[in-house]
PDBQT receptor file of N, H, CA, C and O in Angstrom, charges set to zero:
ATOM      1  N   MET A   1      47.021   4.508  28.582  1.00  0.00    +0.000 N 
ATOM      2  CA  MET A   1      46.509   3.181  28.303  1.00  0.00    +0.000 C 
ATOM      3  C   MET A   1      47.658   2.188  28.043  1.00  0.00    +0.000 C 
ATOM      4  O   MET A   1      47.543   1.000  28.344  1.00  0.00    +0.000 OA
ATOM      5  N   LYS A   2      48.738   2.685  27.492  1.00  0.00    +0.000 N 
ATOM      6  H   LYS A   2      48.831   3.650  27.248  1.00  0.00    +0.000 HD
ATOM      7  CA  LYS A   2      49.880   1.822  27.180  1.00  0.00    +0.000 C 
ATOM      8  C   LYS A   2      50.428   1.161  28.442  1.00  0.00    +0.000 C 
ATOM      9  O   LYS A   2      50.788  -0.016  28.423  1.00  0.00    +0.000 OA
ATOM     10  N   TYR A   3      50.491   1.911  29.531  1.00  0.00    +0.000 N 
ATOM     11  H   TYR A   3      50.199   2.868  29.547  1.00  0.00    +0.000 HD
ATOM     12  CA  TYR A   3      51.049   1.377  30.772  1.00  0.00    +0.000 C 
ATOM     13  C   TYR A   3      50.105   0.365  31.414  1.00  0.00    +0.000 C 
ATOM     14  O   TYR A   3      50.556  -0.562  32.086  1.00  0.00    +0.000 OA
ATOM     15  N   VAL A   4      48.820   0.532  31.214  1.00  0.00    +0.000 N 
ATOM     16  H   VAL A   4      48.454   1.285  30.668  1.00  0.00    +0.000 HD
ATOM     17  CA  VAL A   4      47.840  -0.421  31.747  1.00  0.00    +0.000 C 
ATOM     18  C   VAL A   4      47.964  -1.757  31.018  1.00  0.00    +0.000 C 
ATOM     19  O   VAL A   4      47.853  -2.821  31.629  1.00  0.00    +0.000 OA
ATOM     20  N   ILE A   5      48.193  -1.693  29.720  1.00  0.00    +0.000 N 
ATOM     21  H   ILE A   5      48.284  -0.829  29.224  1.00  0.00    +0.000 HD
ATOM     22  CA  ILE A   5      48.329  -2.922  28.921  1.00  0.00    +0.000 C 
ATOM     23  C   ILE A   5      49.570  -3.706  29.351  1.00  0.00    +0.000 C 
ATOM     24  O   ILE A   5      49.564  -4.936  29.316  1.00  0.00    +0.000 OA
ATOM     25  N   TYR A   6      50.627  -3.011  29.752  1.00  0.00    +0.000 N 
ATOM     26  H   TYR A   6      50.632  -2.012  29.780  1.00  0.00    +0.000 HD
ATOM     27  CA  TYR A   6      51.845  -3.698  30.195  1.00  0.00    +0.000 C 
ATOM     28  C   TYR A   6      51.691  -4.355  31.556  1.00  0.00    +0.000 C 
ATOM     29  O   TYR A   6      52.594  -5.063  32.002  1.00  0.00    +0.000 OA
ATOM     30  N   LEU A   7      50.569  -4.135  32.224  1.00  0.00    +0.000 N 
ATOM     31  H   LEU A   7      49.835  -3.560  31.862  1.00  0.00    +0.000 HD
ATOM     32  CA  LEU A   7      50.297  -4.813  33.492  1.00  0.00    +0.000 C 
ATOM     33  C   LEU A   7      49.631  -6.170  33.282  1.00  0.00    +0.000 C 
ATOM     34  O   LEU A   7      49.375  -6.884  34.251  1.00  0.00    +0.000 OA
ATOM     35  N   LEU A   8      49.351  -6.532  32.043  1.00  0.00    +0.000 N 
ATOM     36  H   LEU A   8      49.559  -5.952  31.256  1.00  0.00    +0.000 HD
ATOM     37  CA  LEU A   8      48.696  -7.807  31.736  1.00  0.00    +0.000 C 
ATOM     38  C   LEU A   8      49.741  -8.848  31.314  1.00  0.00    +0.000 C 
ATOM     39  O   LEU A   8      50.686  -8.521  30.596  1.00  0.00    +0.000 OA
ATOM     40  N   PRO A   9      49.575 -10.088  31.755  1.00  0.00    +0.000 N 
ATOM     41  CA  PRO A   9      50.584 -11.113  31.431  1.00  0.00    +0.000 C 
ATOM     42  C   PRO A   9      50.616 -11.510  29.959  1.00  0.00    +0.000 C 
ATOM     43  O   PRO A   9      51.677 -11.874  29.453  1.00  0.00    +0.000 OA
ATOM     44  N   LEU A  10      49.499 -11.451  29.264  1.00  0.00    +0.000 N 
ATOM     45  H   LEU A  10      48.636 -11.155  29.675  1.00  0.00    +0.000 HD
ATOM     46  CA  LEU A  10      49.482 -11.863  27.862  1.00  0.00    +0.000 C 
ATOM     47  C   LEU A  10      50.315 -10.932  26.988  1.00  0.00    +0.000 C 
ATOM     48  O   LEU A  10      50.852 -11.357  25.966  1.00  0.00    +0.000 OA
ATOM     49  N   THR A  11      50.424  -9.687  27.375  1.00  0.00    +0.000 N 
ATOM     50  H   THR A  11      49.988  -9.341  28.206  1.00  0.00    +0.000 HD
ATOM     51  CA  THR A  11      51.259  -8.735  26.632  1.00  0.00    +0.000 C 
ATOM     52  C   THR A  11      52.710  -9.190  26.631  1.00  0.00    +0.000 C 
ATOM     53  O   THR A  11      53.369  -9.182  25.591  1.00  0.00    +0.000 OA
ATOM     54  N   HIS A  12      53.202  -9.584  27.787  1.00  0.00    +0.000 N 
ATOM     55  H   HIS A  12      52.666  -9.591  28.632  1.00  0.00    +0.000 HD
ATOM     56  CA  HIS A  12      54.601 -10.017  27.885  1.00  0.00    +0.000 C 
ATOM     57  C   HIS A  12      54.822 -11.358  27.198  1.00  0.00    +0.000 C 
ATOM     58  O   HIS A  12      55.889 -11.602  26.633  1.00  0.00    +0.000 OA
ATOM     59  N   ALA A  13      53.825 -12.219  27.244  1.00  0.00    +0.000 N 
ATOM     60  H   ALA A  13      52.958 -12.021  27.703  1.00  0.00    +0.000 HD
ATOM     61  CA  ALA A  13      53.953 -13.502  26.552  1.00  0.00    +0.000 C 
ATOM     62  C   ALA A  13      54.037 -13.290  25.038  1.00  0.00    +0.000 C 
ATOM     63  O   ALA A  13      54.835 -13.942  24.364  1.00  0.00    +0.000 OA
ATOM     64  N   SER A  14      53.228 -12.395  24.511  1.00  0.00    +0.000 N 
ATOM     65  H   SER A  14      52.579 -11.866  25.058  1.00  0.00    +0.000 HD
ATOM     66  CA  SER A  14      53.272 -12.155  23.063  1.00  0.00    +0.000 C 
ATOM     67  C   SER A  14      54.555 -11.426  22.658  1.00  0.00    +0.000 C 
ATOM     68  O   SER A  14      55.061 -11.646  21.557  1.00  0.00    +0.000 OA
ATOM     69  N   ILE A  15      55.086 -10.570  23.522  1.00  0.00    +0.000 N 
ATOM     70  H   ILE A  15      54.675 -10.391  24.416  1.00  0.00    +0.000 HD
ATOM     71  CA  ILE A  15      56.369  -9.913  23.233  1.00  0.00    +0.000 C 
ATOM     72  C   ILE A  15      57.480 -10.958  23.144  1.00  0.00    +0.000 C 
ATOM     73  O   ILE A  15      58.319 -10.904  22.245  1.00  0.00    +0.000 OA
ATOM     74  N   CYS A  16      57.481 -11.905  24.074  1.00  0.00    +0.000 N 
ATOM     75  H   CYS A  16      56.799 -11.949  24.804  1.00  0.00    +0.000 HD
ATOM     76  CA  CYS A  16      58.505 -12.956  24.066  1.00  0.00    +0.000 C 
ATOM     77  C   CYS A  16      58.358 -13.875  22.852  1.00  0.00    +0.000 C 
ATOM     78  O   CYS A  16      59.349 -14.231  22.215  1.00  0.00    +0.000 OA
ATOM     79  N   LEU A  17      57.130 -14.251  22.538  1.00  0.00    +0.000 N 
ATOM     80  H   LEU A  17      56.325 -13.961  23.055  1.00  0.00    +0.000 HD
ATOM     81  CA  LEU A  17      56.904 -15.100  21.368  1.00  0.00    +0.000 C 
ATOM     82  C   LEU A  17      57.311 -14.402  20.080  1.00  0.00    +0.000 C 
ATOM     83  O   LEU A  17      57.956 -15.001  19.219  1.00  0.00    +0.000 OA
ATOM     84  N   ARG A  18      56.937 -13.149  19.949  1.00  0.00    +0.000 N 
ATOM     85  H   ARG A  18      56.413 -12.662  20.648  1.00  0.00    +0.000 HD
ATOM     86  CA  ARG A  18      57.273 -12.393  18.737  1.00  0.00    +0.000 C 
ATOM     87  C   ARG A  18      58.787 -12.268  18.591  1.00  0.00    +0.000 C 
ATOM     88  O   ARG A  18      59.319 -12.435  17.493  1.00  0.00    +0.000 OA
ATOM     89  N   ALA A  19      59.471 -11.981  19.671  1.00  0.00    +0.000 N 
ATOM     90  H   ALA A  19      59.039 -11.846  20.562  1.00  0.00    +0.000 HD
ATOM     91  CA  ALA A  19      60.927 -11.828  19.599  1.00  0.00    +0.000 C 
ATOM     92  C   ALA A  19      61.602 -13.149  19.242  1.00  0.00    +0.000 C 
ATOM     93  O   ALA A  19      62.548 -13.171  18.454  1.00  0.00    +0.000 OA
ATOM     94  N   SER A  20      61.120 -14.248  19.815  1.00  0.00    +0.000 N 
ATOM     95  H   SER A  20      60.351 -14.230  20.455  1.00  0.00    +0.000 HD
ATOM     96  CA  SER A  20      61.754 -15.536  19.518  1.00  0.00    +0.000 C 
ATOM     97  C   SER A  20      61.478 -15.986  18.082  1.00  0.00    +0.000 C 
ATOM     98  O   SER A  20      62.341 -16.594  17.450  1.00  0.00    +0.000 OA
ATOM     99  N   LEU A  21      60.293 -15.693  17.570  1.00  0.00    +0.000 N 
ATOM    100  H   LEU A  21      59.593 -15.199  18.084  1.00  0.00    +0.000 HD
ATOM    101  CA  LEU A  21      59.994 -16.074  16.192  1.00  0.00    +0.000 C 
ATOM    102  C   LEU A  21      60.755 -15.236  15.174  1.00  0.00    +0.000 C 
ATOM    103  O   LEU A  21      61.079 -15.719  14.089  1.00  0.00    +0.000 OA
ATOM    104  N   LEU A  22      61.039 -13.999  15.512  1.00  0.00    +0.000 N 
ATOM    105  H   LEU A  22      60.776 -13.607  16.393  1.00  0.00    +0.000 HD
ATOM    106  CA  LEU A  22      61.776 -13.128  14.603  1.00  0.00    +0.000 C 
ATOM    107  C   LEU A  22      63.285 -13.258  14.762  1.00  0.00    +0.000 C 
ATOM    108  O   LEU A  22      64.042 -12.590  14.059  1.00  0.00    +0.000 OA
ATOM    109  N   GLY A  23      63.729 -14.115  15.684  1.00  0.00    +0.000 N 
ATOM    110  H   GLY A  23      63.113 -14.658  16.255  1.00  0.00    +0.000 HD
ATOM    111  CA  GLY A  23      65.157 -14.327  15.883  1.00  0.00    +0.000 C 
ATOM    112  C   GLY A  23      65.828 -13.213  16.668  1.00  0.00    +0.000 C 
ATOM    113  O   GLY A  23      67.049 -13.064  16.614  1.00  0.00    +0.000 OA
ATOM    114  N   GLN A  24      65.054 -12.440  17.386  1.00  0.00    +0.000 N 
ATOM    115  H   GLN A  24      64.062 -12.561  17.430  1.00  0.00    +0.000 HD
ATOM    116  CA  GLN A  24      65.595 -11.359  18.196  1.00  0.00    +0.000 C 
ATOM    117  C   GLN A  24      65.807 -11.857  19.613  1.00  0.00    +0.000 C 
ATOM    118  O   GLN A  24      65.342 -12.937  19.980  1.00  0.00    +0.000 OA
ATOM    119  N   THR A  25      66.506 -11.069  20.402  1.00  0.00    +0.000 N 
ATOM    120  H   THR A  25      66.883 -10.192  20.104  1.00  0.00    +0.000 HD
ATOM    121  CA  THR A  25      66.676 -11.436  21.805  1.00  0.00    +0.000 C 
ATOM    122  C   THR A  25      65.395 -11.114  22.566  1.00  0.00    +0.000 C 
ATOM    123  O   THR A  25      64.735 -10.105  22.318  1.00  0.00    +0.000 OA
ATOM    124  N   VAL A  26      65.071 -11.989  23.485  1.00  0.00    +0.000 N 
ATOM    125  H   VAL A  26      65.608 -12.808  23.687  1.00  0.00    +0.000 HD
ATOM    126  CA  VAL A  26      63.868 -11.811  24.288  1.00  0.00    +0.000 C 
ATOM    127  C   VAL A  26      64.172 -10.786  25.377  1.00  0.00    +0.000 C 
ATOM    128  O   VAL A  26      65.183 -10.908  26.069  1.00  0.00    +0.000 OA
ATOM    129  N   PRO A  27      63.314  -9.777  25.541  1.00  0.00    +0.000 N 
ATOM    130  CA  PRO A  27      63.586  -8.746  26.557  1.00  0.00    +0.000 C 
ATOM    131  C   PRO A  27      63.583  -9.325  27.973  1.00  0.00    +0.000 C 
ATOM    132  O   PRO A  27      62.698 -10.095  28.346  1.00  0.00    +0.000 OA
ATOM    133  N   ASP A  28      64.585  -8.939  28.739  1.00  0.00    +0.000 N 
ATOM    134  H   ASP A  28      65.304  -8.314  28.436  1.00  0.00    +0.000 HD
ATOM    135  CA  ASP A  28      64.697  -9.416  30.117  1.00  0.00    +0.000 C 
ATOM    136  C   ASP A  28      63.532  -8.946  30.978  1.00  0.00    +0.000 C 
ATOM    137  O   ASP A  28      63.095  -9.656  31.883  1.00  0.00    +0.000 OA
ATOM    138  N   ALA A  29      63.034  -7.757  30.696  1.00  0.00    +0.000 N 
ATOM    139  H   ALA A  29      63.389  -7.180  29.961  1.00  0.00    +0.000 HD
ATOM    140  CA  ALA A  29      61.917  -7.219  31.481  1.00  0.00    +0.000 C 
ATOM    141  C   ALA A  29      60.666  -8.074  31.299  1.00  0.00    +0.000 C 
ATOM    142  O   ALA A  29      59.914  -8.275  32.252  1.00  0.00    +0.000 OA
ATOM    143  N   SER A  30      60.436  -8.573  30.105  1.00  0.00    +0.000 N 
ATOM    144  H   SER A  30      61.047  -8.410  29.330  1.00  0.00    +0.000 HD
ATOM    145  CA  SER A  30      59.263  -9.417  29.863  1.00  0.00    +0.000 C 
ATOM    146  C   SER A  30      59.417 -10.780  30.529  1.00  0.00    +0.000 C 
ATOM    147  O   SER A  30      58.452 -11.326  31.062  1.00  0.00    +0.000 OA
ATOM    148  N   ILE A  31      60.620 -11.323  30.498  1.00  0.00    +0.000 N 
ATOM    149  H   ILE A  31      61.405 -10.879  30.065  1.00  0.00    +0.000 HD
ATOM    150  CA  ILE A  31      60.870 -12.592  31.193  1.00  0.00    +0.000 C 
ATOM    151  C   ILE A  31      60.641 -12.420  32.688  1.00  0.00    +0.000 C 
ATOM    152  O   ILE A  31      59.996 -13.254  33.323  1.00  0.00    +0.000 OA
ATOM    153  N   PHE A  32      61.170 -11.340  33.247  1.00  0.00    +0.000 N 
ATOM    154  H   PHE A  32      61.694 -10.662  32.731  1.00  0.00    +0.000 HD
ATOM    155  CA  PHE A  32      60.985 -11.060  34.671  1.00  0.00    +0.000 C 
ATOM    156  C   PHE A  32      59.501 -10.878  34.997  1.00  0.00    +0.000 C 
ATOM    157  O   PHE A  32      59.029 -11.365  36.025  1.00  0.00    +0.000 OA
ATOM    158  N   ALA A  33      58.771 -10.186  34.137  1.00  0.00    +0.000 N 
ATOM    159  H   ALA A  33      59.155  -9.790  33.302  1.00  0.00    +0.000 HD
ATOM    160  CA  ALA A  33      57.344  -9.972  34.366  1.00  0.00    +0.000 C 
ATOM    161  C   ALA A  33      56.588 -11.299  34.341  1.00  0.00    +0.000 C 
ATOM    162  O   ALA A  33      55.702 -11.523  35.166  1.00  0.00    +0.000 OA
ATOM    163  N   LEU A  34      56.931 -12.176  33.404  1.00  0.00    +0.000 N 
ATOM    164  H   LEU A  34      57.651 -11.995  32.733  1.00  0.00    +0.000 HD
ATOM    165  CA  LEU A  34      56.254 -13.478  33.339  1.00  0.00    +0.000 C 
ATOM    166  C   LEU A  34      56.552 -14.328  34.565  1.00  0.00    +0.000 C 
ATOM    167  O   LEU A  34      55.667 -15.019  35.070  1.00  0.00    +0.000 OA
ATOM    168  N   VAL A  35      57.789 -14.285  35.049  1.00  0.00    +0.000 N 
ATOM    169  H   VAL A  35      58.508 -13.724  34.639  1.00  0.00    +0.000 HD
ATOM    170  CA  VAL A  35      58.137 -15.028  36.264  1.00  0.00    +0.000 C 
ATOM    171  C   VAL A  35      57.401 -14.444  37.472  1.00  0.00    +0.000 C 
ATOM    172  O   VAL A  35      56.955 -15.180  38.351  1.00  0.00    +0.000 OA
ATOM    173  N   ALA A  36      57.281 -13.126  37.505  1.00  0.00    +0.000 N 
ATOM    174  H   ALA A  36      57.644 -12.527  36.790  1.00  0.00    +0.000 HD
ATOM    175  CA  ALA A  36      56.552 -12.476  38.602  1.00  0.00    +0.000 C 
ATOM    176  C   ALA A  36      55.072 -12.847  38.565  1.00  0.00    +0.000 C 
ATOM    177  O   ALA A  36      54.477 -13.115  39.609  1.00  0.00    +0.000 OA
ATOM    178  N   PHE A  37      54.472 -12.866  37.374  1.00  0.00    +0.000 N 
ATOM    179  H   PHE A  37      54.955 -12.648  36.526  1.00  0.00    +0.000 HD
ATOM    180  CA  PHE A  37      53.080 -13.282  37.249  1.00  0.00    +0.000 C 
ATOM    181  C   PHE A  37      52.906 -14.739  37.662  1.00  0.00    +0.000 C 
ATOM    182  O   PHE A  37      51.923 -15.087  38.316  1.00  0.00    +0.000 OA
ATOM    183  N   LEU A  38      53.851 -15.589  37.285  1.00  0.00    +0.000 N 
ATOM    184  H   LEU A  38      54.649 -15.307  36.753  1.00  0.00    +0.000 HD
ATOM    185  CA  LEU A  38      53.800 -16.996  37.675  1.00  0.00    +0.000 C 
ATOM    186  C   LEU A  38      53.817 -17.136  39.185  1.00  0.00    +0.000 C 
ATOM    187  O   LEU A  38      53.023 -17.889  39.749  1.00  0.00    +0.000 OA
ATOM    188  N   ALA A  39      54.709 -16.422  39.842  1.00  0.00    +0.000 N 
ATOM    189  H   ALA A  39      55.354 -15.810  39.384  1.00  0.00    +0.000 HD
ATOM    190  CA  ALA A  39      54.800 -16.489  41.302  1.00  0.00    +0.000 C 
ATOM    191  C   ALA A  39      53.529 -15.944  41.958  1.00  0.00    +0.000 C 
ATOM    192  O   ALA A  39      53.019 -16.523  42.916  1.00  0.00    +0.000 OA
ATOM    193  N   LEU A  40      53.030 -14.838  41.438  1.00  0.00    +0.000 N 
ATOM    194  H   LEU A  40      53.445 -14.367  40.659  1.00  0.00    +0.000 HD
ATOM    195  CA  LEU A  40      51.825 -14.220  41.996  1.00  0.00    +0.000 C 
ATOM    196  C   LEU A  40      50.614 -15.133  41.862  1.00  0.00    +0.000 C 
ATOM    197  O   LEU A  40      49.897 -15.360  42.837  1.00  0.00    +0.000 OA
ATOM    198  N   PHE A  41      50.382 -15.655  40.668  1.00  0.00    +0.000 N 
ATOM    199  H   PHE A  41      50.964 -15.471  39.877  1.00  0.00    +0.000 HD
ATOM    200  CA  PHE A  41      49.208 -16.496  40.443  1.00  0.00    +0.000 C 
ATOM    201  C   PHE A  41      49.334 -17.853  41.124  1.00  0.00    +0.000 C 
ATOM    202  O   PHE A  41      48.337 -18.406  41.588  1.00  0.00    +0.000 OA
ATOM    203  N   SER A  42      50.542 -18.394  41.188  1.00  0.00    +0.000 N 
ATOM    204  H   SER A  42      51.352 -17.946  40.811  1.00  0.00    +0.000 HD
ATOM    205  CA  SER A  42      50.736 -19.667  41.889  1.00  0.00    +0.000 C 
ATOM    206  C   SER A  42      50.499 -19.501  43.388  1.00  0.00    +0.000 C 
ATOM    207  O   SER A  42      49.846 -20.333  44.019  1.00  0.00    +0.000 OA
ATOM    208  N   GLY A  43      51.032 -18.429  43.945  1.00  0.00    +0.000 N 
ATOM    209  H   GLY A  43      51.563 -17.753  43.432  1.00  0.00    +0.000 HD
ATOM    210  CA  GLY A  43      50.812 -18.162  45.363  1.00  0.00    +0.000 C 
ATOM    211  C   GLY A  43      49.351 -17.931  45.688  1.00  0.00    +0.000 C 
ATOM    212  O   GLY A  43      48.852 -18.419  46.702  1.00  0.00    +0.000 OA
ATOM    213  N   ALA A  44      48.663 -17.192  44.836  1.00  0.00    +0.000 N 
ATOM    214  H   ALA A  44      49.068 -16.796  44.012  1.00  0.00    +0.000 HD
ATOM    215  CA  ALA A  44      47.242 -16.935  45.060  1.00  0.00    +0.000 C 
ATOM    216  C   ALA A  44      46.424 -18.218  44.969  1.00  0.00    +0.000 C 
ATOM    217  O   ALA A  44      45.498 -18.423  45.753  1.00  0.00    +0.000 OA
ATOM    218  N   SER A  45      46.761 -19.076  44.022  1.00  0.00    +0.000 N 
ATOM    219  H   SER A  45      47.513 -18.909  43.385  1.00  0.00    +0.000 HD
ATOM    220  CA  SER A  45      46.013 -20.324  43.900  1.00  0.00    +0.000 C 
ATOM    221  C   SER A  45      46.279 -21.252  45.081  1.00  0.00    +0.000 C 
ATOM    222  O   SER A  45      45.377 -21.960  45.530  1.00  0.00    +0.000 OA
ATOM    223  N   LEU A  46      47.515 -21.253  45.588  1.00  0.00    +0.000 N 
ATOM    224  H   LEU A  46      48.247 -20.678  45.224  1.00  0.00    +0.000 HD
ATOM    225  CA  LEU A  46      47.802 -22.066  46.773  1.00  0.00    +0.000 C 
ATOM    226  C   LEU A  46      47.032 -21.571  47.989  1.00  0.00    +0.000 C 
ATOM    227  O   LEU A  46      46.539 -22.371  48.784  1.00  0.00    +0.000 OA
ATOM    228  N   LEU A  47      46.928 -20.255  48.136  1.00  0.00    +0.000 N 
ATOM    229  H   LEU A  47      47.328 -19.605  47.491  1.00  0.00    +0.000 HD
ATOM    230  CA  LEU A  47      46.142 -19.704  49.239  1.00  0.00    +0.000 C 
ATOM    231  C   LEU A  47      44.674 -20.098  49.141  1.00  0.00    +0.000 C 
ATOM    232  O   LEU A  47      44.051 -20.449  50.143  1.00  0.00    +0.000 OA
ATOM    233  N   VAL A  48      44.128 -20.040  47.937  1.00  0.00    +0.000 N 
ATOM    234  H   VAL A  48      44.635 -19.755  47.123  1.00  0.00    +0.000 HD
ATOM    235  CA  VAL A  48      42.719 -20.410  47.753  1.00  0.00    +0.000 C 
ATOM    236  C   VAL A  48      42.514 -21.891  48.034  1.00  0.00    +0.000 C 
ATOM    237  O   VAL A  48      41.532 -22.269  48.674  1.00  0.00    +0.000 OA
ATOM    238  N   LEU A  49      43.428 -22.731  47.565  1.00  0.00    +0.000 N 
ATOM    239  H   LEU A  49      44.226 -22.423  47.045  1.00  0.00    +0.000 HD
ATOM    240  CA  LEU A  49      43.284 -24.165  47.803  1.00  0.00    +0.000 C 
ATOM    241  C   LEU A  49      43.422 -24.512  49.290  1.00  0.00    +0.000 C 
ATOM    242  O   LEU A  49      42.695 -25.368  49.794  1.00  0.00    +0.000 OA
ATOM    243  N   ARG A  50      44.330 -23.868  49.978  1.00  0.00    +0.000 N 
ATOM    244  H   ARG A  50      44.920 -23.173  49.568  1.00  0.00    +0.000 HD
ATOM    245  CA  ARG A  50      44.491 -24.129  51.425  1.00  0.00    +0.000 C 
ATOM    246  C   ARG A  50      43.266 -23.672  52.197  1.00  0.00    +0.000 C 
ATOM    247  O   ARG A  50      42.839 -24.340  53.138  1.00  0.00    +0.000 OA
ATOM    248  N   ARG A  51      42.706 -22.551  51.812  1.00  0.00    +0.000 N 
ATOM    249  H   ARG A  51      43.053 -22.008  51.048  1.00  0.00    +0.000 HD
ATOM    250  CA  ARG A  51      41.536 -22.038  52.496  1.00  0.00    +0.000 C 
ATOM    251  C   ARG A  51      40.322 -22.937  52.239  1.00  0.00    +0.000 C 
ATOM    252  O   ARG A  51      39.467 -23.097  53.109  1.00  0.00    +0.000 OA
ATOM    253  N   LYS A  52      40.256 -23.511  51.059  1.00  0.00    +0.000 N 
ATOM    254  H   LYS A  52      40.951 -23.380  50.352  1.00  0.00    +0.000 HD
ATOM    255  CA  LYS A  52      39.138 -24.375  50.700  1.00  0.00    +0.000 C 
ATOM    256  C   LYS A  52      39.204 -25.709  51.462  1.00  0.00    +0.000 C 
ATOM    257  O   LYS A  52      38.166 -26.271  51.812  1.00  0.00    +0.000 OA
ATOM    258  N   ASP A  53      40.405 -26.211  51.717  1.00  0.00    +0.000 N 
ATOM    259  H   ASP A  53      41.248 -25.754  51.433  1.00  0.00    +0.000 HD
ATOM    260  CA  ASP A  53      40.579 -27.484  52.420  1.00  0.00    +0.000 C 
ATOM    261  C   ASP A  53      40.283 -27.360  53.915  1.00  0.00    +0.000 C 
ATOM    262  O   ASP A  53      39.920 -28.347  54.553  1.00  0.00    +0.000 OA
ATOM    263  N   ALA A  54      40.428 -26.192  54.464  1.00  0.00    +0.000 N 
ATOM    264  H   ALA A  54      40.723 -25.390  53.945  1.00  0.00    +0.000 HD
ATOM    265  CA  ALA A  54      40.263 -26.001  55.915  1.00  0.00    +0.000 C 
ATOM    266  C   ALA A  54      38.837 -26.077  56.371  1.00  0.00    +0.000 C 
ATOM    267  O   ALA A  54      38.561 -25.933  57.562  1.00  0.00    +0.000 OA
TER     268      ALA A  54
C-alpha cells in the first residue's frame, strides 16, 4: 500500500511542504514527481481541450 500512496501527487506535495516548514531540504525525488505530474496533467488537459474544440 505504501508504494500505491507514492503514486499520488498530494503525497509529494505534503512531503515538500513538511520539509520546507521544518527547515529541512526538500527531497529531489518529490520535486521531480511533482514536475512529472504537472507535465502529465497539463498534457492531458491540452489533449482534452483540443479534442473538444475540433
